[in-house]
C-alpha positions as CSV (number, residue, x, y, z in Angstrom):
1,X,29.3,15.5,-18.0
2,X,29.1,15.4,-14.5
3,X,25.8,14.1,-14.0
4,X,26.5,11.1,-16.3
5,X,29.3,10.5,-13.8
6,X,27.2,11.0,-10.3
7,X,24.4,8.6,-12.0
8,X,27.2,5.8,-13.1
9,X,28.3,5.7,-9.7
10,X,24.7,4.3,-8.1
11,X,24.1,2.2,-11.4
12,X,25.2,-1.4,-10.8
13,X,24.1,-4.3,-12.9
14,X,25.8,-7.6,-11.6
15,X,27.2,-10.2,-13.9
16,X,25.7,-13.0,-11.5
17,X,22.1,-13.0,-11.8
18,X,21.9,-14.8,-8.7
19,X,22.1,-11.4,-7.0
20,X,18.5,-10.2,-8.2
21,X,17.1,-13.1,-6.7
22,X,17.3,-11.4,-2.8
23,X,15.9,-7.9,-4.3
24,X,12.9,-9.9,-6.1
25,X,11.8,-12.0,-3.1
26,X,12.1,-8.4,-1.2
27,X,9.9,-6.7,-3.5
28,X,7.3,-9.5,-3.6
29,X,7.0,-9.7,0.1
30,X,6.5,-5.7,0.0
31,X,4.4,-6.1,-2.4
32,X,2.2,-8.3,-0.6
33,X,2.1,-6.6,2.7
34,X,1.3,-3.6,0.7
35,X,-2.0,-5.0,-0.8
36,X,-2.9,-6.4,2.3
37,X,-2.5,-3.3,3.7
38,X,-4.9,-1.8,1.3
39,X,-7.5,-4.6,1.6
40,X,-7.5,-4.0,5.2
41,X,-8.3,-0.8,5.0
42,X,-10.7,-1.0,2.5
43,X,-12.6,-3.4,4.8
44,X,-12.2,-0.9,8.0
45,X,-13.5,2.0,5.9
46,X,-16.8,0.0,4.8
47,X,-17.2,-0.8,8.1
48,X,-16.9,2.5,9.5
49,X,-19.4,3.7,6.5
50,X,-22.0,1.3,7.4
51,X,-21.7,2.5,11.2
52,X,-22.1,5.6,10.4
53,X,-24.6,5.4,8.0
54,X,-26.6,3.3,11.2
55,X,-26.3,6.5,13.5
56,X,-27.1,8.8,10.8
57,X,-30.4,6.6,10.6
58,X,-31.1,6.6,14.3
59,X,-30.4,10.0,14.3
60,X,-33.2,10.7,11.4
61,X,-35.8,8.5,13.8
62,X,-35.3,10.7,17.2
63,X,-35.6,13.5,15.1
64,X,-39.0,13.0,13.7
65,X,-40.2,11.2,17.0
């Protein structure tokens, strides 16, 4: 019973549905920022992987000489 009362304090469903608009806009902005950050991290990781592979090949060539 106490859990129900405590959870009920934090739940709020407004009668005016226009109050959902700012929350929706904020959610979309954060989602877009998250996706852009994820894509940037993946691109950066691929660049670093390419550089590491080139360095590895260079070291193998120097080792065989």
